[in-house]
N, C-alpha and C positions, 0 to 999 in steps of 0.2 A: 354354533361355535365357529364355523368356518366364516363366518361374517365378521367376527371379532378378530380373527386372525387376519383377514384381507384389511381390517380397519387399522389394525397395527402394523402391518407391512406398510401400509400406504405412509400412516405416520412417522415410521422410521425413514422411508425415503426422502418425505418432506423434511424431516430434521436434518438429514446428510446433506440434502441440497442446500439447505440454509447454512450451513457448518461451511460447506464449499464456497459459498458466495462471501462468507464473512474472513475465510482464508484469503479469497483474492484480493477483497478490499484491503486487507493488513498488508499483502503484498504490494499492492498499487501503493498506499500510503508510506510504505519503505522506501520504494523507488524514489518517489516523489521529494521525500526528505534526502536522500543520499544525492540526488541532481540538483536540488536547490541549494544544498550544501557547497557542493562542489563550485556551482554559479556564483555563491556569495564570496566564496575563497578566491576564485579566478577576478571578480571584480574588484576585490579589496586588494589583490596583489597588482593590477592594473594600477588602480589609482593611487597605490603607494610607489610606484615608479614613476607615473607622470608627476607626481607633485614633487620628489626627489629632483627631477631631471628639470624643473621650473625653477629650483633654489639654486 
């Protein structure tokens, strides 16, 4: 029985580590999307202002 308990604890710890890694990756993806969106908006705003100054 003790061996089974140790096995279960190791599996739970492993699953928890995997869950934490997935959360970190999800957070990184969200940050990347936000930063990319901001950059696209700024570039579009800059291009718009440059184009309308030319005409």
